[in-house]
Every structure is written in C-alpha cells, then in structure tokens.
C-alpha positions as a Markdown table, in Angstrom:
| # | Residue | x | y | z |
|---|---|---|---|---|
| 1 | Met | 0.2 | 0.0 | -0.2 |
| 2 | Pro | 1.4 | 3.5 | -0.7 |
| 3 | Arg | 2.3 | 5.9 | 1.7 |
| 4 | Ala | 0.5 | 9.0 | 1.8 |
| 5 | Lys | 2.7 | 12.2 | 0.7 |
| 6 | Arg | 3.8 | 14.6 | 3.7 |
| 7 | Ser | 3.1 | 18.0 | 3.5 |
| 8 | Ile | 6.7 | 19.5 | 4.2 |
| 9 | Glu | 7.4 | 23.1 | 3.1 |
| 10 | Gly | 9.5 | 26.1 | 4.4 |
| 11 | Thr | 10.5 | 29.3 | 3.6 |
| 12 | Thr | 14.3 | 31.1 | 3.6 |
| 13 | Thr | 16.2 | 34.0 | 2.3 |
| 14 | Ile | 19.4 | 33.4 | 0.6 |
| 15 | Asp | 21.7 | 36.0 | -0.7 |
| 16 | Gly | 18.8 | 38.6 | -0.6 |
| 17 | Phe | 16.5 | 36.0 | -2.4 |
| 18 | Ser | 13.2 | 35.1 | -0.5 |
| 19 | Leu | 12.5 | 31.3 | -1.6 |
| 20 | Ile | 9.9 | 29.0 | -0.7 |
| 21 | Trp | 10.4 | 25.3 | -0.8 |
| 22 | His | 8.2 | 22.3 | -0.5 |
| 23 | Leu | 8.2 | 18.6 | -0.6 |
| 24 | His | 7.6 | 18.0 | -4.5 |
| 25 | Arg | 7.9 | 14.0 | -4.8 |
| 26 | Glu | 8.4 | 11.2 | -2.3 |
| 27 | Gln | 10.6 | 8.3 | -3.0 |
| 28 | Gln | 8.9 | 6.2 | -5.9 |
| 29 | Trp | 9.4 | 3.2 | -8.4 |
| 30 | Ser | 9.6 | 4.1 | -11.8 |
| 31 | Ser | 7.9 | 2.3 | -14.8 |
| 32 | Ala | 11.7 | 1.2 | -15.7 |
| 33 | Asp | 12.0 | -0.7 | -12.4 |
| 34 | Glu | 14.1 | 1.9 | -10.8 |
| 35 | Cys | 13.7 | 3.9 | -7.6 |
| 36 | Lys | 13.7 | 7.8 | -7.6 |
| 37 | Gly | 14.5 | 9.5 | -4.4 |
| 38 | Ile | 12.6 | 12.5 | -2.9 |
| 39 | Ala | 12.5 | 15.9 | -4.5 |
| 40 | Ile | 12.4 | 19.1 | -3.5 |
| 41 | His | 10.7 | 22.2 | -5.5 |
| 42 | Val | 12.3 | 25.7 | -5.0 |
| 43 | Arg | 11.0 | 28.9 | -6.3 |
| 44 | Val | 11.4 | 32.7 | -5.7 |
| 45 | Ala | 8.5 | 34.2 | -3.7 |
| 46 | Val | 7.8 | 37.0 | -5.8 |
| 47 | Gly | 7.7 | 37.0 | -9.6 |
| 48 | Ala | 8.1 | 34.2 | -12.5 |
| 49 | Arg | 11.7 | 33.3 | -12.3 |
| 50 | Arg | 13.8 | 30.0 | -12.9 |
| 51 | Glu | 12.6 | 27.2 | -10.5 |
| 52 | Leu | 14.8 | 24.6 | -8.7 |
| 53 | Tyr | 14.2 | 21.0 | -8.1 |
| 54 | Leu | 16.7 | 19.2 | -5.4 |
| 55 | Glu | 16.8 | 15.4 | -6.3 |
| 56 | Tyr | 18.0 | 13.3 | -3.7 |
| 57 | Pro | 19.4 | 9.8 | -3.9 |
| 58 | Ala | 17.0 | 6.7 | -3.5 |
| 59 | Met | 17.0 | 4.7 | -0.2 |
| 60 | Met | 16.9 | 1.1 | -1.9 |
| 61 | Pro | 14.5 | -1.3 | 0.0 |
| 62 | Arg | 15.8 | -4.5 | 1.2 |
| 63 | Lys | 14.4 | -7.9 | 0.6 |
| 64 | Val | 13.5 | -10.4 | 3.4 |
| 65 | Gly | 12.4 | -13.4 | 1.7 |
| 66 | Phe | 10.2 | -12.6 | -0.9 |
| 67 | Ile | 8.8 | -9.4 | 0.6 |
| 68 | Arg | 10.2 | -6.3 | -0.2 |
| 69 | Val | 10.8 | -4.1 | 2.9 |
| 70 | Glu | 10.4 | -0.1 | 2.2 |
| 71 | Pro | 12.9 | 2.1 | 3.9 |
| 72 | Pro | 11.6 | 4.6 | 6.4 |
| 73 | Gln | 10.7 | 8.1 | 5.3 |
| 74 | Pro | 13.7 | 10.4 | 5.9 |
| 75 | Ala | 13.3 | 13.6 | 8.0 |
| 76 | Ile | 13.6 | 16.9 | 5.9 |
| 77 | Leu | 15.6 | 19.4 | 7.8 |
| 78 | Ala | 15.2 | 22.8 | 6.8 |
| 79 | Lys | 18.8 | 23.7 | 7.5 |
| 80 | Lys | 19.7 | 20.9 | 5.3 |
| 81 | Val | 17.5 | 21.9 | 2.4 |
| 82 | Glu | 18.9 | 25.4 | 2.7 |
| 83 | Ala | 22.4 | 24.0 | 2.4 |
| 84 | His | 21.5 | 22.4 | -0.4 |
| 85 | Ile | 20.0 | 25.3 | -2.2 |
| 86 | Arg | 23.4 | 27.2 | -1.5 |
| 87 | Glu | 25.1 | 24.4 | -3.1 |
| 88 | Ala | 23.0 | 24.6 | -6.3 |
| 89 | Met | 23.7 | 28.1 | -6.4 |
| 90 | Ala | 27.2 | 27.7 | -6.3 |
| 91 | His | 27.0 | 25.1 | -9.4 |
| 92 | Gly | 24.9 | 27.5 | -11.5 |
| 93 | Trp | 21.2 | 27.9 | -10.3 |
| 94 | Asp | 20.5 | 31.7 | -10.5 |
| 95 | Pro | 17.1 | 32.4 | -9.2 |
| 96 | Glu | 17.1 | 35.9 | -11.3 |
| 97 | Ser | 17.3 | 33.9 | -14.2 |
| 98 | Arg | 14.4 | 32.9 | -16.5 |
| 99 | Gly | 13.9 | 29.5 | -18.4 |
| 100 | Lys | 13.6 | 25.9 | -17.9 |
| 101 | Pro | 13.8 | 24.5 | -14.4 |
| 102 | Tyr | 17.1 | 23.8 | -13.0 |
| 103 | Phe | 17.3 | 20.0 | -11.6 |
| 104 | Tyr | 20.3 | 19.5 | -9.2 |
| 105 | Gln | 21.5 | 16.1 | -8.0 |
| 106 | Val | 22.2 | 16.1 | -4.2 |
| 107 | Glu | 24.7 | 13.4 | -2.8 |
| 108 | Glu | 23.3 | 13.4 | 0.5 |
| 109 | Leu | 19.8 | 13.1 | 2.1 |
| 110 | Pro | 18.0 | 16.1 | 3.4 |
| 111 | Ser | 18.2 | 14.6 | 7.2 |
C-alpha cells in the first residue's frame, strides 16, 4: 500500500532572495523498475523566475525472503535544504534568471 505524501514546506532567504520550498515527490518506483528519491521544489517568492528541483538519492528497499521492505521516510531538515539550495546556487542555479527549471542532483539526504 503506498504511503501518503507528507506536506512539508518552508521559507528561507539566501543572498537577498526570498525562497519558498516544498516536498515535490516522495521516493517512488518508476516504470523502468528503478527507484527515484525524494525531490524538493524551490521557487522565488515574488515573480516568475527559474525554479529549482533538488533531487535526492533513492534509499533502496531491502528484501526479506520474497517480501520487499520499504525504507523509512527520511526526515527533511530545513537547515539541510537551505545548505543544498546554496550548493545548487554555487553549481549554476541563478534564481534571477528565466527559463526551464534547474534540476540539481544532491549527493546526501536532507536529514
């Protein structure tokens, strides 16, 4: 049975930009039988600007006999999300720019 999506969101100000973030996707299995990790959507609070998606690594389920045991949902800490937003900015995301959303692959979980 699928788990319900959590309602997690927050606001932060980084380098003069007022940003709003929320949980965009819980961990899920894709049609190609691979697992996608959670994703967080970040946008500028005022105006239409370039959006950011922080994509986290998947936590693989373990097998007990023939049963797949899902890993627990990771906690999402606002300080970690803020640090990952700063990291994405250092790697090229410019909140003032316009265009397609910027997808940034984070190497660690937000907990």
